[in-house]
Residue frames relative to the residue before (quaternion, step in Angstrom):
aa qw qx qy qz dx dy dz
X 1.0000 0.0000 0.0000 0.0000 0.00 0.00 0.00
X 0.6541 0.5157 -0.3190 0.4521 3.58 0.99 -0.85
X 0.6386 0.5230 -0.3298 0.4583 3.54 1.03 -0.74
X 0.6322 0.5278 -0.3192 0.4688 3.59 1.00 -0.78
X 0.6467 0.5197 -0.3083 0.4654 3.53 1.01 -0.88
X 0.6601 0.4975 -0.3034 0.4741 3.61 0.97 -0.85
X 0.6368 0.5244 -0.3230 0.4639 3.57 1.03 -0.79
X 0.6556 0.5071 -0.3075 0.4674 3.59 0.99 -0.86
X 0.6462 0.5090 -0.3224 0.4684 3.58 1.01 -0.77
X 0.6324 0.5225 -0.3242 0.4712 3.59 1.05 -0.76
X 0.6456 0.5062 -0.3096 0.4807 3.58 1.01 -0.85
X 0.6321 0.5371 -0.3259 0.4537 3.55 1.04 -0.84
X 0.6538 0.5094 -0.3103 0.4657 3.60 0.96 -0.85
X 0.6555 0.5054 -0.3082 0.4690 3.56 0.97 -0.85
X 0.6324 0.5198 -0.3247 0.4738 3.58 1.03 -0.79
X 0.6453 0.5134 -0.3193 0.4670 3.60 0.98 -0.83
X 0.6333 0.5157 -0.3288 0.4741 3.59 1.01 -0.78
X 0.6562 0.5058 -0.3062 0.4688 3.58 0.95 -0.88
X 0.6275 0.5334 -0.3337 0.4587 3.59 1.01 -0.80
X 0.6641 0.5011 -0.3038 0.4643 3.57 0.92 -0.91
X 0.6495 0.5120 -0.3191 0.4628 3.58 0.98 -0.81
X 0.6655 0.4945 -0.3098 0.4654 3.61 0.94 -0.84
X 0.6313 0.5236 -0.3352 0.4636 3.58 1.05 -0.72
X 0.6583 0.4943 -0.3133 0.4734 3.58 0.97 -0.83
X 0.6340 0.5170 -0.3268 0.4731 3.60 1.06 -0.71
X 0.6354 0.5226 -0.3264 0.4655 3.59 1.01 -0.76
X 0.6429 0.5123 -0.3200 0.4710 3.57 1.00 -0.80
X 0.6458 0.5190 -0.3169 0.4618 3.57 1.00 -0.83
X 0.6493 0.5051 -0.3109 0.4761 3.57 1.00 -0.82
X 0.6335 0.5267 -0.3293 0.4613 3.60 1.00 -0.78
X 0.6440 0.5144 -0.3208 0.4666 3.57 1.01 -0.81
X 0.6579 0.5045 -0.3101 0.4653 3.56 1.01 -0.75
X 0.6745 0.4983 -0.2931 0.4592 3.59 1.02 -0.73
X 0.6089 0.5950 -0.3567 0.3845 3.62 0.99 -0.74
X 0.6786 0.4668 -0.3386 0.4549 3.67 0.72 -0.77
X 0.6272 0.5246 -0.3462 0.4601 3.60 1.02 -0.65
X 0.6702 0.4827 -0.3111 0.4702 3.58 0.92 -0.82
X 0.6179 0.5243 -0.3463 0.4726 3.59 1.08 -0.63
X 0.6468 0.5081 -0.3212 0.4694 3.56 0.98 -0.82
X 0.6483 0.5000 -0.3200 0.4767 3.57 0.97 -0.77
X 0.6424 0.5163 -0.3294 0.4607 3.57 0.97 -0.78
X 0.6540 0.4896 -0.3195 0.4802 3.59 1.01 -0.72
X 0.6382 0.5327 -0.3331 0.4449 3.57 1.02 -0.71
X 0.6363 0.5477 -0.3372 0.4260 3.60 0.97 -0.75
X 0.6740 0.4635 -0.3326 0.4694 3.66 0.80 -0.78
X 0.5974 0.5518 -0.3737 0.4461 3.59 1.05 -0.60
X 0.6468 0.4942 -0.3223 0.4832 3.58 1.00 -0.76
X 0.6350 0.5262 -0.3349 0.4558 3.57 1.00 -0.79
X 0.6433 0.5140 -0.3280 0.4631 3.58 0.99 -0.77
X 0.6543 0.5101 -0.3216 0.4564 3.57 0.99 -0.76
X 0.7188 0.4240 -0.2417 0.4951 3.58 1.05 -0.74
X 0.4686 0.7194 -0.4176 0.2976 3.56 1.27 -0.40
X 0.4704 -0.6811 0.4872 0.2783 3.56 -0.96 0.88
X 0.5793 -0.5748 0.4461 0.3675 3.53 -1.21 0.51
X 0.5508 -0.6198 0.4282 0.3593 3.59 -1.01 0.67
X 0.5373 -0.6345 0.4529 0.3220 3.53 -1.07 0.75
X 0.4243 -0.6996 0.5118 0.2621 3.55 -0.86 0.94
X 0.5591 -0.6171 0.4373 0.3395 3.56 -1.07 0.75
X 0.7751 -0.1293 0.1035 0.6097 3.56 0.85 -0.95
X 0.4282 -0.6837 0.5235 0.2742 3.52 -0.87 0.92
X 0.5569 -0.6014 0.4264 0.3825 3.59 -0.99 0.64
X 0.3989 -0.7346 0.5001 0.2264 3.53 -0.71 1.10
X 0.5039 -0.6325 0.4769 0.3444 3.52 -1.12 0.53
X 0.7203 -0.4832 0.2900 0.4045 3.55 -1.27 0.39
X 0.6322 0.5408 -0.3410 0.4377 3.59 0.98 -0.78
X 0.6696 0.4980 -0.3002 0.4620 3.57 0.94 -0.86
X 0.6289 0.5350 -0.3356 0.4535 3.58 1.02 -0.75
X 0.6829 0.4715 -0.2888 0.4774 3.58 0.83 -0.97
X 0.6502 0.5177 -0.3214 0.4538 3.59 0.94 -0.83
X 0.6583 0.5019 -0.3208 0.4603 3.60 0.94 -0.78
X 0.6317 0.5208 -0.3369 0.4650 3.60 1.02 -0.72
X 0.6694 0.4848 -0.3006 0.4759 3.57 0.93 -0.86
X 0.6730 0.5023 -0.3010 0.4518 3.61 0.93 -0.85
X 0.6514 0.5283 -0.3205 0.4403 3.61 1.06 -0.62
X 0.6602 0.4931 -0.3179 0.4690 3.58 1.13 -0.53
X 0.4195 -0.7197 0.4993 0.2381 3.57 -0.96 0.89
X 0.7749 0.3544 -0.1738 0.4936 3.56 0.94 -0.92
X 0.6257 -0.5225 0.3471 0.4636 3.59 1.23 -0.21
X 0.3036 -0.7448 0.5743 0.1523 3.52 -1.33 0.26
X 0.3085 -0.7263 0.5735 0.2199 3.56 -1.08 0.69
X 0.6833 -0.5129 0.3291 0.4021 3.54 -1.25 0.32
X 0.5907 0.5678 -0.3718 0.4365 3.62 1.11 -0.59
X 0.6543 0.5055 -0.3092 0.4699 3.59 0.96 -0.86
X 0.6355 0.5215 -0.3255 0.4672 3.58 1.00 -0.79
X 0.6488 0.5129 -0.3202 0.4619 3.58 0.99 -0.80
X 0.6670 0.4997 -0.3057 0.4605 3.60 0.98 -0.79
X 0.7142 0.4674 -0.2663 0.4479 3.59 0.86 -0.95
X 0.7558 0.3815 -0.2155 0.4865 3.59 0.98 -0.76
X 0.3654 -0.7277 0.5004 0.2942 3.57 1.03 -0.73
X 0.4863 0.6539 -0.4359 0.3820 3.59 1.26 0.23
X 0.5381 -0.6051 0.4804 0.3369 3.55 -1.29 0.39
X 0.6972 -0.4854 0.3348 0.4076 3.54 -1.29 0.39
X 0.6425 0.5378 -0.3235 0.4396 3.60 0.94 -0.86
X 0.6737 0.4838 -0.3016 0.4703 3.59 0.92 -0.89
X 0.6258 0.5304 -0.3344 0.4638 3.59 1.00 -0.80
X 0.6732 0.4924 -0.3102 0.4562 3.59 0.88 -0.90
X 0.6394 0.5158 -0.3288 0.4658 3.61 1.03 -0.71
X 0.6632 0.5006 -0.3038 0.4661 3.58 0.97 -0.84
X 0.6430 0.5107 -0.3166 0.4749 3.57 0.99 -0.83
X 0.6169 0.5461 -0.3382 0.4547 3.58 1.02 -0.77
X 0.6609 0.5018 -0.3046 0.4675 3.58 0.91 -0.91
X 0.6875 0.4896 -0.2906 0.4508 3.58 0.89 -0.92
X 0.6453 0.4947 -0.3373 0.4744 3.62 1.03 -0.64
X 0.6358 0.5177 -0.3303 0.4676 3.61 1.03 -0.70
X 0.6706 0.4733 -0.2922 0.4908 3.58 1.12 -0.65
X 0.4569 -0.7066 0.4293 0.3280 3.58 1.26 -0.28
X 0.4634 0.6998 -0.4337 0.3276 3.59 1.17 0.38
X 0.7826 0.1316 -0.0959 0.6009 3.59 1.18 -0.49
X 0.2645 -0.7319 0.6019 0.1794 3.55 -1.35 0.29
X 0.3579 -0.6925 0.5792 0.2384 3.53 -1.23 0.59
X 0.2505 -0.7834 0.5552 0.1239 3.58 -0.58 1.18
X 0.7672 -0.0542 0.0635 0.6360 3.54 0.96 -0.91
X 0.6946 -0.4486 0.3258 0.4585 3.55 -1.24 0.10
X 0.8423 0.0904 -0.1083 0.5202 3.57 -0.63 1.19
X 0.6630 0.4484 -0.3051 0.5160 3.62 1.21 0.36
X 0.0440 -0.8434 0.5317 -0.0628 3.58 -0.56 1.23
X 0.0766 -0.7704 0.6318 0.0373 3.56 -1.16 0.77
X 0.5824 -0.5703 0.4278 0.3907 3.57 -1.22 0.34
X 0.5198 -0.6670 0.4508 0.2859 3.52 -1.13 0.71
């Protein structure tokens, strides 16, 4: 009986040693897997950034007619063509064409030659 007991204790010690070795191997495998998962995690956001939509613009650039109309509408007493040329940076010909379109649409009125007010 004593010999059986000693044999069982020896087997128990060997099993404990094997358990410790397997635990250390599992930890080593976990350490090896973690850097790969981190690399994969970093790779995924990079793909998301590449697929990411462009940020929404605050305001699309208004067309020339809208710019001239807004300048005329903001003035209480009206605007002359020189002021429109200074504020927009457009040439006289373009200003006259834009004013023509706006008067035909009924959005502005011509008070005097080269002087415009909102309708």
